[in-house]
N, CA, C and O atoms as a Tripos MOL2 file, in Angstrom:
@<TRIPOS>MOLECULE
protein
  196   195    49     0     0
PROTEIN
NO_CHARGES

@<TRIPOS>ATOM
      1 N           0.9540   -0.9730    0.3260 N.3       1 MET1
      2 CA          0.4500    0.1210   -0.2560 C.3       1 MET1
      3 C           0.0750    1.2500    0.1460 C.2       1 MET1
      4 O          -0.8590    2.0490    0.2200 O.2       1 MET1
      5 N           2.1650    0.8310    0.6120 N.am      2 GLU2
      6 CA          3.2360    2.0930    0.5540 C.3       2 GLU2
      7 C           3.0840    3.1760   -0.7680 C.2       2 GLU2
      8 O           2.7110    4.3350   -0.9470 O.2       2 GLU2
      9 N           3.8930    1.4460   -1.9870 N.am      3 PHE3
     10 CA          3.6210    2.0680   -3.3230 C.3       3 PHE3
     11 C           2.6220    3.3230   -3.9230 C.2       3 PHE3
     12 O           2.6330    4.3530   -4.5960 O.2       3 PHE3
     13 N           1.8860    2.5450   -3.2570 N.am      4 LEU4
     14 CA          0.4860    3.0350   -4.1900 C.3       4 LEU4
     15 C           0.5520    4.6030   -3.5020 C.2       4 LEU4
     16 O           0.2610    5.6670   -4.0480 O.2       4 LEU4
     17 N           0.9160    4.4250   -2.4640 N.am      5 ARG5
     18 CA          0.8050    5.8060   -2.3920 C.3       5 ARG5
     19 C           1.8580    6.7900   -1.9440 C.2       5 ARG5
     20 O           1.5750    7.8230   -1.3370 O.2       5 ARG5
     21 N           3.0090    6.4510   -2.2480 N.am      6 ASP6
     22 CA          3.9740    7.0920   -2.4680 C.3       6 ASP6
     23 C           3.3790    7.3740   -4.5940 C.2       6 ASP6
     24 O           3.6260    8.3880   -5.2460 O.2       6 ASP6
     25 N           2.7410    6.3180   -5.0290 N.am      7 LEU7
     26 CA          2.4730    7.2510   -6.2070 C.3       7 LEU7
     27 C           1.3150    8.1400   -6.9610 C.2       7 LEU7
     28 O           1.3430    8.7300   -8.0400 O.2       7 LEU7
     29 N           0.0210    7.9680   -5.7170 N.am      8 TRP8
     30 CA         -0.2750    9.0490   -5.7930 C.3       8 TRP8
     31 C           0.1230   10.2450   -5.4820 C.2       8 TRP8
     32 O          -0.1410   11.2560   -6.1320 O.2       8 TRP8
     33 N           0.9590   10.1800   -4.1920 N.am      9 ALA9
     34 CA          1.6790   11.1820   -3.9760 C.3       9 ALA9
     35 C           2.3470   11.7910   -5.1620 C.2       9 ALA9
     36 O           2.1070   12.8720   -5.7000 O.2       9 ALA9
     37 N           3.2350   10.8810   -5.4630 N.am     10 PHE10
     38 CA          3.4550   12.0410   -7.0150 C.3      10 PHE10
     39 C           3.0290   12.0960   -8.2680 C.2      10 PHE10
     40 O           3.6720   12.3230   -9.2930 O.2      10 PHE10
     41 N           1.7510   11.8440   -8.1010 N.am     11 MET11
     42 CA          1.1430   12.6970   -9.4930 C.3      11 MET11
     43 C           0.8650   13.7620   -8.8730 C.2      11 MET11
     44 O           1.1650   14.9100   -9.2000 O.2      11 MET11
     45 N           0.3370   13.4390   -8.0430 N.am     12 LYS12
     46 CA         -0.4910   14.6030   -6.9480 C.3      12 LYS12
     47 C           0.2450   15.6960   -7.5280 C.2      12 LYS12
     48 O          -0.1590   16.4570   -8.4070 O.2      12 LYS12
     49 N           1.6880   15.7040   -6.7850 N.am     13 GLU13
     50 CA          3.2320   17.4240   -6.8990 C.3      13 GLU13
     51 C           2.8720   16.8540   -8.3020 C.2      13 GLU13
     52 O           1.6960   17.0320   -8.6190 O.2      13 GLU13
     53 N           3.2590   16.5330   -8.7460 N.am     14 ARG14
     54 CA          3.9660   16.6260  -10.5690 C.3      14 ARG14
     55 C           2.7750   16.8610  -11.2340 C.2      14 ARG14
     56 O           2.8870   17.0850  -12.4390 O.2      14 ARG14
     57 N           1.4050   16.8670  -10.6470 N.am     15 LYS15
     58 CA          0.1580   17.2070  -11.5980 C.3      15 LYS15
     59 C           0.0720   15.8350  -13.0080 C.2      15 LYS15
     60 O          -0.5830   15.7750  -14.0480 O.2      15 LYS15
     61 N           0.8630   15.1030  -12.5030 N.am     16 LYS16
     62 CA          1.2210   14.2210  -14.1810 C.3      16 LYS16
     63 C          -0.5600   12.7130  -13.2970 C.2      16 LYS16
     64 O          -0.4830   11.5640  -12.8620 O.2      16 LYS16
     65 N          -2.1050   13.9430  -13.5210 N.am     17 PHE17
     66 CA         -3.1740   12.8990  -13.1960 C.3      17 PHE17
     67 C          -3.0420   12.0030  -14.4710 C.2      17 PHE17
     68 O          -3.5080   10.8630  -14.4620 O.2      17 PHE17
     69 N          -2.3330   12.5790  -15.6970 N.am     18 TRP18
     70 CA         -3.1500   11.2230  -17.1470 C.3      18 TRP18
     71 C          -1.8850   10.3000  -16.8220 C.2      18 TRP18
     72 O          -1.3030   10.3890  -17.9030 O.2      18 TRP18
     73 N          -1.3570    9.7560  -16.3030 N.am     19 LEU19
     74 CA         -0.9680    8.9330  -16.0500 C.3      19 LEU19
     75 C          -2.1840    7.4840  -15.2670 C.2      19 LEU19
     76 O          -2.2820    6.2650  -15.4070 O.2      19 LEU19
     77 N          -2.7250    8.3020  -14.6470 N.am     20 LEU20
     78 CA         -3.5580    7.2130  -13.7130 C.3      20 LEU20
     79 C          -4.5890    6.3750  -15.0030 C.2      20 LEU20
     80 O          -5.1630    5.3500  -14.6350 O.2      20 LEU20
     81 N          -4.7020    6.6410  -15.8390 N.am     21 PRO21
     82 CA         -5.9360    6.3960  -16.3270 C.3      21 PRO21
     83 C          -5.4190    4.5400  -17.6390 C.2      21 PRO21
     84 O          -6.0910    3.5700  -17.9900 O.2      21 PRO21
     85 N          -3.6690    5.0530  -17.9500 N.am     22 ILE22
     86 CA         -2.9670    4.6240  -17.9970 C.3      22 ILE22
     87 C          -1.7490    3.4570  -17.1390 C.2      22 ILE22
     88 O          -0.9530    2.6380  -17.6000 O.2      22 ILE22
     89 N          -2.0390    3.8140  -15.9250 N.am     23 ILE23
     90 CA         -2.3060    2.2710  -14.7960 C.3      23 ILE23
     91 C          -3.2290    1.6560  -14.6030 C.2      23 ILE23
     92 O          -3.1930    0.4270  -14.6470 O.2      23 ILE23
     93 N          -4.0330    2.1560  -14.4050 N.am     24 ILE24
     94 CA         -5.7860    1.4530  -13.8950 C.3      24 ILE24
     95 C          -5.5800    0.1520  -15.9180 C.2      24 ILE24
     96 O          -5.5460   -1.0700  -16.0630 O.2      24 ILE24
     97 N          -5.5180    1.1190  -16.7860 N.am     25 VAL25
     98 CA         -5.7270   -0.3010  -17.8590 C.3      25 VAL25
     99 C          -4.1930   -1.1120  -18.3110 C.2      25 VAL25
    100 O          -3.8590   -1.6240  -19.3800 O.2      25 VAL25
    101 N          -3.3250   -0.9460  -16.7570 N.am     26 LEU26
    102 CA         -2.4600   -1.4000  -17.5680 C.3      26 LEU26
    103 C          -2.7840   -2.8350  -16.6910 C.2      26 LEU26
    104 O          -2.7020   -3.9800  -17.1340 O.2      26 LEU26
    105 N          -3.3980   -2.1830  -14.5340 N.am     27 LEU27
    106 CA         -3.6020   -3.2940  -14.0230 C.3      27 LEU27
    107 C          -4.8380   -4.1960  -14.5870 C.2      27 LEU27
    108 O          -4.6100   -5.3770  -14.8490 O.2      27 LEU27
    109 N          -5.9190   -3.7500  -14.7460 N.am     28 LEU28
    110 CA         -6.8550   -4.7820  -14.9990 C.3      28 LEU28
    111 C          -6.9030   -5.7410  -16.4780 C.2      28 LEU28
    112 O          -7.7340   -6.6140  -16.7300 O.2      28 LEU28
    113 N          -5.3850   -5.1490  -17.6360 N.am     29 LEU29
    114 CA         -5.1410   -6.4310  -18.3750 C.3      29 LEU29
    115 C          -4.3260   -7.7630  -17.6900 C.2      29 LEU29
    116 O          -4.4160   -8.9850  -17.8170 O.2      29 LEU29
    117 N          -3.2120   -6.5400  -16.6420 N.am     30 GLY30
    118 CA         -3.4360   -7.8650  -15.6750 C.3      30 GLY30
    119 C          -4.0470   -8.7280  -14.8330 C.2      30 GLY30
    120 O          -3.3960   -9.7720  -14.8880 O.2      30 GLY30
    121 N          -4.9850   -8.8510  -14.0550 N.am     31 ILE31
    122 CA         -5.7060   -8.7560  -13.3890 C.3      31 ILE31
    123 C          -6.7830  -10.1520  -14.4000 C.2      31 ILE31
    124 O          -6.9990  -11.3100  -14.0420 O.2      31 ILE31
    125 N          -7.2550   -9.4480  -15.6820 N.am     32 LEU32
    126 CA         -7.0560  -10.5860  -16.4310 C.3      32 LEU32
    127 C          -6.8810  -11.5520  -16.8100 C.2      32 LEU32
    128 O          -7.5370  -12.5740  -17.0120 O.2      32 LEU32
    129 N          -5.4490  -11.0680  -16.9810 N.am     33 ILE33
    130 CA         -4.8550  -12.8370  -17.7160 C.3      33 ILE33
    131 C          -4.4540  -13.1420  -16.3880 C.2      33 ILE33
    132 O          -5.1770  -14.0460  -15.9700 O.2      33 ILE33
    133 N          -3.5390  -12.7510  -15.4620 N.am     34 VAL34
    134 CA         -3.8250  -13.4580  -13.9320 C.3      34 VAL34
    135 C          -5.3620  -14.9030  -13.9810 C.2      34 VAL34
    136 O          -5.3260  -16.0870  -14.3170 O.2      34 VAL34
    137 N          -6.0360  -14.3850  -13.6830 N.am     35 PHE35
    138 CA         -8.1790  -15.0800  -13.4070 C.3      35 PHE35
    139 C          -7.4320  -16.1670  -14.8740 C.2      35 PHE35
    140 O          -7.1650  -17.3470  -14.6430 O.2      35 PHE35
    141 N          -7.2430  -15.7060  -15.9450 N.am     36 THR36
    142 CA         -8.2140  -16.6580  -16.7950 C.3      36 THR36
    143 C          -7.1050  -17.4310  -17.4570 C.2      36 THR36
    144 O          -7.1940  -18.2180  -18.4000 O.2      36 THR36
    145 N          -5.8790  -16.9950  -16.6730 N.am     37 SER37
    146 CA         -4.8350  -18.0090  -17.1760 C.3      37 SER37
    147 C          -4.7350  -20.1600  -17.5510 C.2      37 SER37
    148 O          -4.1050  -20.8700  -18.3350 O.2      37 SER37
    149 N          -6.0270  -20.4510  -16.1610 N.am     38 GLY38
    150 CA         -6.2920  -21.3680  -16.1030 C.3      38 GLY38
    151 C          -7.1350  -21.9410  -16.3820 C.2      38 GLY38
    152 O          -7.2300  -23.0710  -15.9020 O.2      38 GLY38
    153 N          -8.4540  -21.3130  -17.5500 N.am     39 SER39
    154 CA        -10.1200  -21.3290  -17.7140 C.3      39 SER39
    155 C         -10.3460  -21.6310  -19.3860 C.2      39 SER39
    156 O          -9.9640  -20.6150  -19.9650 O.2      39 SER39
    157 N         -10.6010  -22.1730  -19.9160 N.am     40 ALA40
    158 CA        -11.4410  -22.0890  -21.0960 C.3      40 ALA40
    159 C         -10.6950  -20.8800  -21.8730 C.2      40 ALA40
    160 O          -9.4900  -21.1210  -21.9430 O.2      40 ALA40
    161 N         -10.9390  -20.0410  -22.2870 N.am     41 ILE41
    162 CA        -10.1070  -18.5440  -22.6690 C.3      41 ILE41
    163 C          -9.9120  -18.3480  -23.0040 C.2      41 ILE41
    164 O          -9.9950  -17.8340  -24.1200 O.2      41 ILE41
    165 N          -9.0730  -18.7570  -21.8110 N.am     42 ALA42
    166 CA         -7.7630  -18.4990  -22.2780 C.3      42 ALA42
    167 C          -6.5010  -18.1780  -23.5770 C.2      42 ALA42
    168 O          -5.8410  -17.1530  -23.7470 O.2      42 ALA42
    169 N          -6.4870  -19.4330  -24.3370 N.am     43 PRO43
    170 CA         -5.9060  -19.5010  -25.7030 C.3      43 PRO43
    171 C          -6.9770  -17.7830  -26.2490 C.2      43 PRO43
    172 O          -6.4680  -16.9920  -27.0420 O.2      43 PRO43
    173 N          -8.1640  -17.5730  -25.7460 N.am     44 PHE44
    174 CA         -9.0920  -16.4410  -26.8600 C.3      44 PHE44
    175 C          -7.7630  -14.3160  -26.3410 C.2      44 PHE44
    176 O          -7.2280  -13.2590  -26.6730 O.2      44 PHE44
    177 N          -7.9960  -14.9520  -25.7310 N.am     45 ILE45
    178 CA         -7.1490  -13.9520  -24.4730 C.3      45 ILE45
    179 C          -5.7530  -12.9540  -25.0230 C.2      45 ILE45
    180 O          -5.4490  -11.8010  -25.3290 O.2      45 ILE45
    181 N          -5.0800  -14.6360  -24.8560 N.am     46 TYR46
    182 CA         -3.2030  -14.5220  -25.4820 C.3      46 TYR46
    183 C          -3.2330  -13.9990  -26.5950 C.2      46 TYR46
    184 O          -2.3860  -13.1590  -26.8980 O.2      46 TYR46
    185 N          -4.4130  -14.4550  -27.6260 N.am     47 THR47
    186 CA         -4.7040  -14.2830  -29.0960 C.3      47 THR47
    187 C          -4.9710  -12.4330  -29.4130 C.2      47 THR47
    188 O          -5.0960  -11.9580  -30.5420 O.2      47 THR47
    189 N          -5.0060  -11.6720  -28.1820 N.am     48 LEU48
    190 CA         -5.6670  -10.3030  -27.9680 C.3      48 LEU48
    191 C          -3.7670   -9.4820  -28.3600 C.2      48 LEU48
    192 O          -3.2930   -8.7580  -29.2350 O.2      48 LEU48
    193 N          -3.2630  -10.1670  -27.1110 N.am     49 PHE49
    194 CA         -1.8550   -9.7000  -27.0950 C.3      49 PHE49
    195 C          -1.0030  -10.4300  -27.8210 C.2      49 PHE49
    196 O           0.1880  -10.1220  -27.8710 O.2      49 PHE49
@<TRIPOS>BOND
     1     1     2 1
     2     2     3 1
     3     3     4 2
     4     3     5 am
     5     5     6 1
     6     6     7 1
     7     7     8 2
     8     7     9 am
     9     9    10 1
    10    10    11 1
    11    11    12 2
    12    11    13 am
    13    13    14 1
    14    14    15 1
    15    15    16 2
    16    15    17 am
    17    17    18 1
    18    18    19 1
    19    19    20 2
    20    19    21 am
    21    21    22 1
    22    22    23 1
    23    23    24 2
    24    23    25 am
    25    25    26 1
    26    26    27 1
    27    27    28 2
    28    27    29 am
    29    29    30 1
    30    30    31 1
    31    31    32 2
    32    31    33 am
    33    33    34 1
    34    34    35 1
    35    35    36 2
    36    35    37 am
    37    37    38 1
    38    38    39 1
    39    39    40 2
    40    39    41 am
    41    41    42 1
    42    42    43 1
    43    43    44 2
    44    43    45 am
    45    45    46 1
    46    46    47 1
    47    47    48 2
    48    47    49 am
    49    49    50 1
    50    50    51 1
    51    51    52 2
    52    51    53 am
    53    53    54 1
    54    54    55 1
    55    55    56 2
    56    55    57 am
    57    57    58 1
    58    58    59 1
    59    59    60 2
    60    59    61 am
    61    61    62 1
    62    62    63 1
    63    63    64 2
    64    63    65 am
    65    65    66 1
    66    66    67 1
    67    67    68 2
    68    67    69 am
    69    69    70 1
    70    70    71 1
    71    71    72 2
    72    71    73 am
    73    73    74 1
    74    74    75 1
    75    75    76 2
    76    75    77 am
    77    77    78 1
    78    78    79 1
    79    79    80 2
    80    79    81 am
    81    81    82 1
    82    82    83 1
    83    83    84 2
    84    83    85 am
    85    85    86 1
    86    86    87 1
    87    87    88 2
    88    87    89 am
    89    89    90 1
    90    90    91 1
    91    91    92 2
    92    91    93 am
    93    93    94 1
    94    94    95 1
    95    95    96 2
    96    95    97 am
    97    97    98 1
    98    98    99 1
    99    99   100 2
   100    99   101 am
   101   101   102 1
   102   102   103 1
   103   103   104 2
   104   103   105 am
   105   105   106 1
   106   106   107 1
   107   107   108 2
   108   107   109 am
   109   109   110 1
   110   110   111 1
   111   111   112 2
   112   111   113 am
   113   113   114 1
   114   114   115 1
   115   115   116 2
   116   115   117 am
   117   117   118 1
   118   118   119 1
   119   119   120 2
   120   119   121 am
   121   121   122 1
   122   122   123 1
   123   123   124 2
   124   123   125 am
   125   125   126 1
   126   126   127 1
   127   127   128 2
   128   127   129 am
   129   129   130 1
   130   130   131 1
   131   131   132 2
   132   131   133 am
   133   133   134 1
   134   134   135 1
   135   135   136 2
   136   135   137 am
   137   137   138 1
   138   138   139 1
   139   139   140 2
   140   139   141 am
   141   141   142 1
   142   142   143 1
   143   143   144 2
   144   143   145 am
   145   145   146 1
   146   146   147 1
   147   147   148 2
   148   147   149 am
   149   149   150 1
   150   150   151 1
   151   151   152 2
   152   151   153 am
   153   153   154 1
   154   154   155 1
   155   155   156 2
   156   155   157 am
   157   157   158 1
   158   158   159 1
   159   159   160 2
   160   159   161 am
   161   161   162 1
   162   162   163 1
   163   163   164 2
   164   163   165 am
   165   165   166 1
   166   166   167 1
   167   167   168 2
   168   167   169 am
   169   169   170 1
   170   170   171 1
   171   171   172 2
   172   171   173 am
   173   173   174 1
   174   174   175 1
   175   175   176 2
   176   175   177 am
   177   177   178 1
   178   178   179 1
   179   179   180 2
   180   179   181 am
   181   181   182 1
   182   182   183 1
   183   183   184 2
   184   183   185 am
   185   185   186 1
   186   186   187 1
   187   187   188 2
   188   187   189 am
   189   189   190 1
   190   190   191 1
   191   191   192 2
   192   191   193 am
   193   193   194 1
   194   194   195 1
   195   195   196 2
@<TRIPOS>SUBSTRUCTURE
     1 MET1         2 RESIDUE 1 A MET
     2 GLU2         6 RESIDUE 1 A GLU
     3 PHE3        10 RESIDUE 1 A PHE
     4 LEU4        14 RESIDUE 1 A LEU
     5 ARG5        18 RESIDUE 1 A ARG
     6 ASP6        22 RESIDUE 1 A ASP
     7 LEU7        26 RESIDUE 1 A LEU
     8 TRP8        30 RESIDUE 1 A TRP
     9 ALA9        34 RESIDUE 1 A ALA
    10 PHE10       38 RESIDUE 1 A PHE
    11 MET11       42 RESIDUE 1 A MET
    12 LYS12       46 RESIDUE 1 A LYS
    13 GLU13       50 RESIDUE 1 A GLU
    14 ARG14       54 RESIDUE 1 A ARG
    15 LYS15       58 RESIDUE 1 A LYS
    16 LYS16       62 RESIDUE 1 A LYS
    17 PHE17       66 RESIDUE 1 A PHE
    18 TRP18       70 RESIDUE 1 A TRP
    19 LEU19       74 RESIDUE 1 A LEU
    20 LEU20       78 RESIDUE 1 A LEU
    21 PRO21       82 RESIDUE 1 A PRO
    22 ILE22       86 RESIDUE 1 A ILE
    23 ILE23       90 RESIDUE 1 A ILE
    24 ILE24       94 RESIDUE 1 A ILE
    25 VAL25       98 RESIDUE 1 A VAL
    26 LEU26      102 RESIDUE 1 A LEU
    27 LEU27      106 RESIDUE 1 A LEU
    28 LEU28      110 RESIDUE 1 A LEU
    29 LEU29      114 RESIDUE 1 A LEU
    30 GLY30      118 RESIDUE 1 A GLY
    31 ILE31      122 RESIDUE 1 A ILE
    32 LEU32      126 RESIDUE 1 A LEU
    33 ILE33      130 RESIDUE 1 A ILE
    34 VAL34      134 RESIDUE 1 A VAL
    35 PHE35      138 RESIDUE 1 A PHE
    36 THR36      142 RESIDUE 1 A THR
    37 SER37      146 RESIDUE 1 A SER
    38 GLY38      150 RESIDUE 1 A GLY
    39 SER39      154 RESIDUE 1 A SER
    40 ALA40      158 RESIDUE 1 A ALA
    41 ILE41      162 RESIDUE 1 A ILE
    42 ALA42      166 RESIDUE 1 A ALA
    43 PRO43      170 RESIDUE 1 A PRO
    44 PHE44      174 RESIDUE 1 A PHE
    45 ILE45      178 RESIDUE 1 A ILE
    46 TYR46      182 RESIDUE 1 A TYR
    47 THR47      186 RESIDUE 1 A THR
    48 LEU48      190 RESIDUE 1 A LEU
    49 PHE49      194 RESIDUE 1 A PHE
């Protein structure tokens, strides 16, 4: 949690709020890959990348 707090402080101080959507999309893609790695739809997800 300290990493997230530091990241938020960096974005707030440097006015880099445009990074927030990029970080959210990367996190969602990572979660999607982790949760679908053992399922039947995994081959379809991996073809997207």
